N, C-alpha and C positions, 0 to 999 in steps of 0.2 A: 750216669751220666755225661758225656763226651765233654772233654775242657776247651776253645776254641785252642790253646797254647800247645797242647798236644795235638793237633791236624799234622799234618802232613802240607807244607799244598806242593811238595813235587819241585819239578828245576822254574826258576826266574823263566819269564818269554823273551827271547832271543831276538837281541838287533843287530844288525847285518849293515844300516843303516839305509835301507828300503821300506818305505811306506812307515815310515815315524807314526803317523796320528792312531793307526793302529796296536804298536805296540805301544805306544803311548797310553791308552785305554786298557792293552791286556795289564799290562807296569801297576796302572792306576790301584783295578783290583784284587793285585797279586799279593804288596805292599799294605794296601789296606788290609786286607783279611789275616797278614799276618800280622800288624797294627796302625790303627789308623793312626797314633799315631806320625810313623814313618811318612804316609804322603799329608798328612798335613806341612812336615819339616817341607815333604820338597813342592808342595804347593807356596807355604808361605816363607818359608827358608826357617835358617835357626833366628835366635834369640842373639842378638848383638850383643857379643862380647867381647873380649880381648886376650887372645892367646895365648901372651905372653904372661897372663896375672893368672892365671887360673886357677894356683892355689886361694886364691880371692871368689872365685862365681861360686853362686848358689847354687840353692838343691835344685831348683828349674834353671842356671843356666847351663848346670852340670848333665841333666836329663836330654833338654834340647842338643848340646853337642854329640851328647851321647845317640840319638836317634840321629841326624844330621851324618853320623858317621855309617854309622849303619847302614842306614839307606844308598850312602855312596859306594857301600862295600857292593851291597844287593847289582845295584845300577850297573857299575862299573863289573861285574862279573858278569853282568847281564849282555853283554856287548864282545862283536867282538874286536879287535885286536888293535881295527885302525881305527875302529870308535872308537874305543877308550881311547887311544893314545889324546882323538880330540878334546874331551875330556879331563886329561888327566891333570892338570895344573887345576883345575877348578877345589875354593878349600870351603865350597856348601855348594850342597845338592840343589837348592830354588833353581825350579823350572826358567 
């Protein structure tokens, strides 16, 4: 039986700045298919934590930070440079 984690999803939906609603819906399915936690992080945001005190984070905070970074990487990699420049300053992937 195949494992979901070994399934290849292909490239992420590409966003050029047009038809955000359709792209968001496709990206939701893409992220959820990789890891439900990725979409939950986009929808709800990561846990509150102080970046300067990362050595005191709990396992749950570390997992949240990891999901946030993964989701940000996927989203930024799925945008044209013009669109990625608009969100470059963001520290959280939350909608």
